[in-house]
N, CA, C and O atoms as CSV, one atom per row, in Angstrom:
chain,resi,resn,atom,element,x,y,z
A,1,MET,N,N,-36.645,-24.627,0.920
A,1,MET,CA,C,-35.439,-24.260,1.585
A,1,MET,C,C,-35.314,-22.747,1.703
A,1,MET,O,O,-35.527,-22.019,0.733
A,2,LYS,N,N,-34.961,-22.274,2.919
A,2,LYS,CA,C,-34.797,-20.880,3.199
A,2,LYS,C,C,-33.535,-20.330,2.521
A,2,LYS,O,O,-32.456,-20.911,2.640
A,3,ARG,N,N,-33.680,-19.232,1.827
A,3,ARG,CA,C,-32.528,-18.628,1.144
A,3,ARG,C,C,-31.972,-17.466,2.026
A,3,ARG,O,O,-32.718,-16.589,2.460
A,4,SER,N,N,-30.694,-17.494,2.260
A,4,SER,CA,C,-30.033,-16.422,3.013
A,4,SER,C,C,-29.525,-15.418,2.104
A,4,SER,O,O,-28.976,-15.776,1.062
A,5,ARG,N,N,-29.655,-14.209,2.394
A,5,ARG,CA,C,-29.150,-13.072,1.571
A,5,ARG,C,C,-27.579,-13.157,1.562
A,5,ARG,O,O,-26.945,-13.225,2.615
A,6,GLY,N,N,-27.009,-13.151,0.379
A,6,GLY,CA,C,-25.563,-13.070,0.318
A,6,GLY,C,C,-24.819,-14.432,0.385
A,6,GLY,O,O,-23.610,-14.503,0.165
A,7,ARG,N,N,-25.565,-15.484,0.688
A,7,ARG,CA,C,-24.949,-16.794,0.826
A,7,ARG,C,C,-25.286,-17.590,-0.387
A,7,ARG,O,O,-26.413,-17.554,-0.879
A,8,PRO,N,N,-24.271,-18.339,-0.892
A,8,PRO,CA,C,-24.619,-19.182,-2.043
A,8,PRO,C,C,-25.412,-20.393,-1.709
A,8,PRO,O,O,-25.249,-20.972,-0.635
A,9,SER,N,N,-26.287,-20.799,-2.627
A,9,SER,CA,C,-27.054,-21.997,-2.358
A,9,SER,C,C,-26.169,-23.214,-2.596
A,9,SER,O,O,-25.103,-23.130,-3.207
A,10,LYS,N,N,-26.658,-24.369,-2.083
A,10,LYS,CA,C,-25.789,-25.545,-2.183
A,10,LYS,C,C,-25.707,-26.016,-3.593
A,10,LYS,O,O,-24.669,-26.551,-3.981
A,11,ALA,N,N,-26.768,-25.852,-4.420
A,11,ALA,CA,C,-26.654,-26.225,-5.841
A,11,ALA,C,C,-26.136,-25.036,-6.615
A,11,ALA,O,O,-26.652,-23.925,-6.496
A,12,LYS,N,N,-25.095,-25.285,-7.422
A,12,LYS,CA,C,-24.461,-24.247,-8.214
A,12,LYS,C,C,-25.136,-24.223,-9.587
A,12,LYS,O,O,-25.492,-25.252,-10.161
A,13,SER,N,N,-25.293,-22.965,-10.089
A,13,SER,CA,C,-25.907,-22.825,-11.450
A,13,SER,C,C,-24.909,-23.316,-12.521
A,13,SER,O,O,-23.712,-23.401,-12.246
A,14,PRO,N,N,-25.369,-23.626,-13.685
A,14,PRO,CA,C,-24.468,-24.091,-14.773
A,14,PRO,C,C,-23.514,-22.943,-15.113
A,14,PRO,O,O,-22.347,-23.192,-15.416
A,15,GLU,N,N,-23.979,-21.704,-15.068
A,15,GLU,CA,C,-23.010,-20.536,-15.466
A,15,GLU,C,C,-21.894,-20.445,-14.425
A,15,GLU,O,O,-20.734,-20.189,-14.750
A,16,ARG,N,N,-22.282,-20.665,-13.155
A,16,ARG,CA,C,-21.250,-20.534,-12.117
A,16,ARG,C,C,-20.251,-21.678,-12.167
A,16,ARG,O,O,-19.059,-21.455,-11.951
A,17,ARG,N,N,-20.717,-22.939,-12.454
A,17,ARG,CA,C,-19.796,-24.003,-12.592
A,17,ARG,C,C,-18.884,-23.814,-13.814
A,17,ARG,O,O,-17.694,-24.127,-13.763
A,18,ALA,N,N,-19.460,-23.297,-14.917
A,18,ALA,CA,C,-18.573,-23.083,-16.093
A,18,ALA,C,C,-17.530,-21.996,-15.811
A,18,ALA,O,O,-16.395,-22.117,-16.272
A,19,ALA,N,N,-17.874,-20.947,-15.074
A,19,ALA,CA,C,-16.911,-19.906,-14.723
A,19,ALA,C,C,-15.866,-20.400,-13.811
A,19,ALA,O,O,-14.712,-19.986,-13.930
A,20,GLU,N,N,-16.211,-21.311,-12.853
A,20,GLU,CA,C,-15.279,-21.864,-11.952
A,20,GLU,C,C,-14.246,-22.754,-12.699
A,20,GLU,O,O,-13.046,-22.758,-12.426
A,21,HIS,N,N,-14.824,-23.502,-13.662
A,21,HIS,CA,C,-13.990,-24.378,-14.452
A,21,HIS,C,C,-13.017,-23.587,-15.349
A,21,HIS,O,O,-11.878,-24.004,-15.558
A,22,ALA,N,N,-13.475,-22.466,-15.864
A,22,ALA,CA,C,-12.658,-21.574,-16.718
A,22,ALA,C,C,-11.732,-20.702,-15.917
A,22,ALA,O,O,-10.872,-20.035,-16.493
A,23,GLY,N,N,-11.880,-20.679,-14.534
A,23,GLY,CA,C,-10.965,-19.871,-13.688
A,23,GLY,C,C,-11.370,-18.404,-13.610
A,23,GLY,O,O,-10.544,-17.564,-13.250
A,24,GLN,N,N,-12.599,-18.076,-13.932
A,24,GLN,CA,C,-13.051,-16.680,-13.969
A,24,GLN,C,C,-13.461,-16.263,-12.517
A,24,GLN,O,O,-13.908,-17.095,-11.728
A,25,LYS,N,N,-13.296,-14.968,-12.199
A,25,LYS,CA,C,-13.663,-14.443,-10.893
A,25,LYS,C,C,-15.094,-14.067,-10.863
A,25,LYS,O,O,-15.723,-14.138,-9.807
A,26,GLN,N,N,-15.652,-13.664,-11.991
A,26,GLN,CA,C,-17.065,-13.174,-12.067
A,26,GLN,C,C,-17.773,-13.965,-13.224
A,26,GLN,O,O,-17.136,-14.464,-14.151
A,27,TYR,N,N,-19.042,-14.039,-13.111
A,27,TYR,CA,C,-19.855,-14.644,-14.160
A,27,TYR,C,C,-21.209,-13.935,-14.255
A,27,TYR,O,O,-21.668,-13.287,-13.314
A,28,GLN,N,N,-21.821,-14.086,-15.421
A,28,GLN,CA,C,-23.095,-13.453,-15.655
A,28,GLN,C,C,-24.214,-14.515,-15.479
A,28,GLN,O,O,-24.284,-15.448,-16.278
A,29,PRO,N,N,-25.086,-14.394,-14.453
A,29,PRO,CA,C,-26.109,-15.379,-14.131
A,29,PRO,C,C,-27.275,-15.187,-15.172
A,29,PRO,O,O,-27.460,-14.120,-15.757
A,30,ALA,N,N,-28.038,-16.305,-15.349
A,30,ALA,CA,C,-29.224,-16.238,-16.116
A,30,ALA,C,C,-30.384,-15.695,-15.388
A,30,ALA,O,O,-31.288,-15.155,-16.025
A,31,ASP,N,N,-30.430,-15.793,-14.118
A,31,ASP,CA,C,-31.612,-15.225,-13.410
A,31,ASP,C,C,-31.159,-14.139,-12.489
A,31,ASP,O,O,-29.982,-14.097,-12.130
A,32,PRO,N,N,-32.102,-13.193,-12.060
A,32,PRO,CA,C,-31.766,-12.108,-11.255
A,32,PRO,C,C,-31.495,-12.554,-9.788
A,32,PRO,O,O,-31.851,-13.656,-9.369
A,33,CYS,N,N,-30.865,-11.660,-9.062
A,33,CYS,CA,C,-30.606,-11.949,-7.630
A,33,CYS,C,C,-31.978,-11.703,-6.880
A,33,CYS,O,O,-33.000,-11.405,-7.498
A,34,MET,N,N,-31.934,-11.844,-5.543
A,34,MET,CA,C,-33.122,-11.682,-4.724
A,34,MET,C,C,-33.694,-10.268,-4.796
A,34,MET,O,O,-34.889,-10.040,-4.607
A,35,ARG,N,N,-32.771,-9.311,-5.082
A,35,ARG,CA,C,-33.236,-7.883,-5.195
A,35,ARG,C,C,-33.543,-7.496,-6.599
A,35,ARG,O,O,-33.868,-6.335,-6.849
A,36,GLY,N,N,-33.458,-8.424,-7.554
A,36,GLY,CA,C,-33.849,-8.188,-8.936
A,36,GLY,C,C,-32.786,-7.641,-9.893
A,36,GLY,O,O,-33.086,-7.227,-11.012
A,37,HIS,N,N,-31.484,-7.652,-9.401
A,37,HIS,CA,C,-30.405,-7.139,-10.278
A,37,HIS,C,C,-30.024,-8.289,-11.254
A,37,HIS,O,O,-30.094,-9.469,-10.909
A,38,LEU,N,N,-29.622,-7.894,-12.475
A,38,LEU,CA,C,-29.115,-8.795,-13.473
A,38,LEU,C,C,-27.644,-8.497,-13.724
A,38,LEU,O,O,-27.164,-8.636,-14.849
A,39,SER,N,N,-26.926,-8.090,-12.685
A,39,SER,CA,C,-25.499,-7.787,-12.856
A,39,SER,C,C,-24.699,-9.098,-12.573
A,39,SER,O,O,-25.242,-10.120,-12.152
A,40,LYS,N,N,-23.363,-8.985,-12.839
A,40,LYS,CA,C,-22.446,-10.082,-12.638
A,40,LYS,C,C,-22.420,-10.474,-11.150
A,40,LYS,O,O,-22.760,-9.682,-10.270
A,41,ARG,N,N,-22.024,-11.667,-10.917
A,41,ARG,CA,C,-21.788,-12.208,-9.537
A,41,ARG,C,C,-20.419,-12.703,-9.393
A,41,ARG,O,O,-19.802,-13.068,-10.394
A,42,PHE,N,N,-19.874,-12.747,-8.185
A,42,PHE,CA,C,-18.625,-13.318,-7.914
A,42,PHE,C,C,-18.698,-14.889,-7.940
A,42,PHE,O,O,-19.618,-15.455,-7.348
A,43,THR,N,N,-17.791,-15.560,-8.582
A,43,THR,CA,C,-17.847,-16.956,-8.688
A,43,THR,C,C,-17.602,-17.631,-7.349
A,43,THR,O,O,-18.218,-18.651,-7.039
A,44,SER,N,N,-16.713,-17.068,-6.563
A,44,SER,CA,C,-16.368,-17.730,-5.296
A,44,SER,C,C,-17.466,-17.651,-4.209
A,44,SER,O,O,-17.616,-18.582,-3.418
A,45,THR,N,N,-18.228,-16.545,-4.171
A,45,THR,CA,C,-19.201,-16.365,-3.131
A,45,THR,C,C,-20.652,-16.245,-3.644
A,45,THR,O,O,-21.593,-16.297,-2.852
A,46,ASN,N,N,-20.829,-16.090,-4.939
A,46,ASN,CA,C,-22.166,-15.922,-5.555
A,46,ASN,C,C,-22.819,-14.613,-5.196
A,46,ASN,O,O,-24.021,-14.445,-5.398
A,47,LEU,N,N,-22.026,-13.651,-4.650
A,47,LEU,CA,C,-22.643,-12.347,-4.347
A,47,LEU,C,C,-22.836,-11.524,-5.561
A,47,LEU,O,O,-21.961,-11.472,-6.425
A,48,CYS,N,N,-24.002,-10.852,-5.659
A,48,CYS,CA,C,-24.305,-9.961,-6.732
A,48,CYS,C,C,-23.526,-8.706,-6.532
A,48,CYS,O,O,-23.558,-8.113,-5.454
A,49,ILE,N,N,-22.801,-8.275,-7.587
A,49,ILE,CA,C,-22.005,-7.067,-7.468
A,49,ILE,C,C,-22.754,-5.781,-7.247
A,49,ILE,O,O,-22.249,-4.887,-6.568
A,50,ALA,N,N,-23.954,-5.655,-7.802
A,50,ALA,CA,C,-24.862,-4.484,-7.584
A,50,ALA,C,C,-25.357,-4.504,-6.132
A,50,ALA,O,O,-25.454,-3.433,-5.532
A,51,CYS,N,N,-25.662,-5.613,-5.557
A,51,CYS,CA,C,-26.100,-5.686,-4.168
A,51,CYS,C,C,-24.952,-5.279,-3.300
A,51,CYS,O,O,-25.157,-4.517,-2.355
A,52,MET,N,N,-23.743,-5.745,-3.564
A,52,MET,CA,C,-22.571,-5.451,-2.756
A,52,MET,C,C,-22.312,-3.918,-2.823
A,52,MET,O,O,-21.997,-3.296,-1.809
A,53,ASN,N,N,-22.446,-3.343,-3.992
A,53,ASN,CA,C,-22.159,-1.911,-4.123
A,53,ASN,C,C,-23.287,-1.091,-3.402
A,53,ASN,O,O,-22.989,-0.043,-2.828
A,54,GLU,N,N,-24.497,-1.524,-3.422
A,54,GLU,CA,C,-25.595,-0.846,-2.716
A,54,GLU,C,C,-25.338,-0.972,-1.166
A,54,GLU,O,O,-25.582,-0.032,-0.408
A,55,SER,N,N,-24.873,-2.083,-0.766
A,55,SER,CA,C,-24.728,-2.263,0.700
A,55,SER,C,C,-23.583,-1.412,1.176
A,55,SER,O,O,-23.522,-1.037,2.347
A,56,ARG,N,N,-22.680,-1.106,0.281
A,56,ARG,CA,C,-21.532,-0.184,0.681
A,56,ARG,C,C,-21.942,1.298,0.390
A,56,ARG,O,O,-21.161,2.215,0.646
A,57,GLY,N,N,-23.113,1.506,-0.121
A,57,GLY,CA,C,-23.557,2.847,-0.332
A,57,GLY,C,C,-23.065,3.507,-1.577
A,57,GLY,O,O,-23.015,4.734,-1.664
A,58,LYS,N,N,-22.678,2.658,-2.603
A,58,LYS,CA,C,-22.186,3.244,-3.822
A,58,LYS,C,C,-22.926,2.664,-4.983
A,58,LYS,O,O,-23.467,1.562,-4.895
A,59,LYS,N,N,-22.958,3.408,-6.102
A,59,LYS,CA,C,-23.397,2.935,-7.346
A,59,LYS,C,C,-22.215,2.756,-8.242
A,59,LYS,O,O,-21.098,3.079,-7.837
A,60,TYR,N,N,-22.385,2.284,-9.379
A,60,TYR,CA,C,-21.286,2.144,-10.349
A,60,TYR,C,C,-20.618,3.501,-10.656
A,60,TYR,O,O,-19.425,3.568,-10.954
A,61,THR,N,N,-21.399,4.549,-10.576
A,61,THR,CA,C,-20.898,5.920,-10.893
A,61,THR,C,C,-20.114,6.498,-9.654
A,61,THR,O,O,-19.453,7.527,-9.794
A,62,GLY,N,N,-20.178,5.886,-8.519
A,62,GLY,CA,C,-19.498,6.384,-7.326
A,62,GLY,C,C,-20.394,7.274,-6.479
A,62,GLY,O,O,-19.937,7.759,-5.444
A,63,GLU,N,N,-21.610,7.510,-6.849
A,63,GLU,CA,C,-22.464,8.347,-6.106
A,63,GLU,C,C,-23.043,7.615,-4.898
A,63,GLU,O,O,-23.136,6.388,-4.912
A,64,ARG,N,N,-23.433,8.345,-3.855
A,64,ARG,CA,C,-24.027,7.676,-2.761
A,64,ARG,C,C,-25.456,7.346,-3.038
A,64,ARG,O,O,-26.169,8.134,-3.660
A,65,VAL,N,N,-25.897,6.184,-2.586
A,65,VAL,CA,C,-27.260,5.789,-2.748
A,65,VAL,C,C,-28.118,6.380,-1.652
A,65,VAL,O,O,-27.815,6.224,-0.469
A,66,VAL,N,N,-29.172,7.048,-2.030
A,66,VAL,CA,C,-30.096,7.602,-1.002
A,66,VAL,C,C,-31.019,6.559,-0.535
A,66,VAL,O,O,-31.758,5.939,-1.300
A,67,ASP,N,N,-30.964,6.379,0.715
A,67,ASP,CA,C,-31.898,5.355,1.321
A,67,ASP,C,C,-33.283,6.019,1.624
A,67,ASP,O,O,-33.471,6.747,2.598
A,68,GLU,N,N,-34.188,5.712,0.738
A,68,GLU,CA,C,-35.503,6.326,0.894
A,68,GLU,C,C,-36.304,5.642,2.021
A,68,GLU,O,O,-36.422,4.416,2.014
A,69,LYS,N,N,-36.817,6.348,2.921
A,69,LYS,CA,C,-37.544,5.796,4.041
A,69,LYS,C,C,-39.049,5.725,3.738
A,69,LYS,O,O,-39.855,6.510,4.237
A,70,THR,N,N,-39.368,4.767,2.917
A,70,THR,CA,C,-40.746,4.528,2.561
A,70,THR,C,C,-41.509,3.927,3.774
A,70,THR,O,O,-40.885,3.389,4.688
A,71,PRO,N,N,-42.835,4.020,3.775
A,71,PRO,CA,C,-43.550,3.383,4.969
A,71,PRO,C,C,-43.256,1.939,5.107
A,71,PRO,O,O,-43.124,1.431,6.220
A,72,GLU,N,N,-43.142,1.221,3.942
A,72,GLU,CA,C,-42.810,-0.221,4.079
A,72,GLU,C,C,-41.477,-0.437,4.658
A,72,GLU,O,O,-41.296,-1.330,5.485
A,73,ARG,N,N,-40.516,0.358,4.251
A,73,ARG,CA,C,-39.138,0.218,4.807
A,73,ARG,C,C,-39.085,0.611,6.291
A,73,ARG,O,O,-38.375,-0.027,7.067
A,74,LEU,N,N,-39.805,1.622,6.684
A,74,LEU,CA,C,-39.792,1.978,8.078
A,74,LEU,C,C,-40.460,0.862,8.940
A,74,LEU,O,O,-40.022,0.568,10.052
A,75,ALA,N,N,-41.510,0.274,8.390
A,75,ALA,CA,C,-42.187,-0.796,9.145
A,75,ALA,C,C,-41.248,-1.965,9.240
A,75,ALA,O,O,-41.190,-2.620,10.281
A,76,TRP,N,N,-40.474,-2.263,8.140
A,76,TRP,CA,C,-39.552,-3.384,8.264
A,76,TRP,C,C,-38.411,-3.148,9.225
A,76,TRP,O,O,-37.969,-4.070,9.911
A,77,LEU,N,N,-37.926,-1.901,9.281
A,77,LEU,CA,C,-36.856,-1.484,10.189
A,77,LEU,C,C,-37.324,-1.619,11.618
A,77,LEU,O,O,-36.549,-2.097,12.446
A,78,GLU,N,N,-38.563,-1.223,11.975
A,78,GLU,CA,C,-39.143,-1.351,13.228
A,78,GLU,C,C,-39.308,-2.852,13.695
A,78,GLU,O,O,-39.111,-3.213,14.855
A,79,HIS,N,N,-39.684,-3.670,12.680
A,79,HIS,CA,C,-39.863,-5.072,12.957
A,79,HIS,C,C,-38.510,-5.684,13.262
A,79,HIS,O,O,-38.435,-6.490,14.189
A,80,ARG,N,N,-37.430,-5.364,12.553
A,80,ARG,CA,C,-36.113,-5.842,12.755
A,80,ARG,C,C,-35.570,-5.387,14.129
A,80,ARG,O,O,-34.944,-6.168,14.844
A,81,LYS,N,N,-35.816,-4.132,14.478
A,81,LYS,CA,C,-35.376,-3.618,15.761
A,81,LYS,C,C,-36.007,-4.384,16.948
A,81,LYS,O,O,-35.354,-4.723,17.935
A,82,ALA,N,N,-37.316,-4.631,16.780
A,82,ALA,CA,C,-38.011,-5.403,17.812
A,82,ALA,C,C,-37.547,-6.790,17.923
A,82,ALA,O,O,-37.475,-7.326,19.029
A,83,ALA,N,N,-37.198,-7.458,16.741
A,83,ALA,CA,C,-36.698,-8.856,16.805
A,83,ALA,C,C,-35.350,-8.903,17.376
A,83,ALA,O,O,-35.062,-9.859,18.097
A,84,ARG,N,N,-34.449,-7.942,17.129
A,84,ARG,CA,C,-33.145,-7.920,17.723
A,84,ARG,C,C,-33.254,-7.718,19.248
A,84,ARG,O,O,-32.544,-8.360,20.021
A,85,ALA,N,N,-34.155,-6.814,19.660
A,85,ALA,CA,C,-34.312,-6.532,21.117
A,85,ALA,C,C,-34.796,-7.708,21.828
A,85,ALA,O,O,-34.484,-7.857,23.009
A,86,LYS,N,N,-35.549,-8.582,21.207
A,86,LYS,CA,C,-36.119,-9.823,21.760
A,86,LYS,C,C,-35.014,-10.729,22.298
A,86,LYS,O,O,-35.117,-11.307,23.380
A,87,TYR,N,N,-33.938,-10.828,21.485
A,87,TYR,CA,C,-32.922,-11.770,21.714
A,87,TYR,C,C,-31.678,-11.125,22.340
A,87,TYR,O,O,-30.697,-11.820,22.605
A,88,ARG,N,N,-31.705,-9.868,22.570
A,88,ARG,CA,C,-30.523,-9.172,23.185
A,88,ARG,C,C,-30.433,-9.528,24.629
A,88,ARG,O,O,-31.429,-9.531,25.353
A,89,VAL,N,N,-29.197,-9.838,25.060
A,89,VAL,CA,C,-28.974,-10.215,26.480
A,89,VAL,C,C,-28.384,-8.944,27.095
A,89,VAL,O,O,-27.395,-8.391,26.615
A,90,ARG,N,N,-29.035,-8.504,28.179
A,90,ARG,CA,C,-28.522,-7.347,28.876
A,90,ARG,C,C,-27.735,-7.716,30.133
A,90,ARG,O,O,-28.130,-8.622,30.867
A,91,ALA,N,N,-26.674,-7.051,30.375
A,91,ALA,CA,C,-25.822,-7.352,31.547
A,91,ALA,C,C,-26.472,-6.822,32.771
A,91,ALA,O,O,-26.940,-5.684,32.784
A,92,ALA,N,N,-26.518,-7.640,33.840
A,92,ALA,CA,C,-27.206,-7.325,35.005
A,92,ALA,C,C,-26.246,-6.677,36.056
A,92,ALA,O,O,-26.678,-6.330,37.155
């Protein structure tokens, strides 16, 4: 099954089910997220708090995260740009 970033899987973990039952807004998962973080997640959406903060450009300290343009990252960005251009509809 393909995993989407940021979307909860259909099967809920035991930790998440216990947190929902207890009415908690966040829970500590047993396994890391797709990016390798072991931080808490939101019970309602299963989003990793560290991933959410990175996507907003912040760390827990409030500093900006520097996006390092490694060769692998640049190659991935070019690949995504080409993929988006493939399906973009241009007005005639």
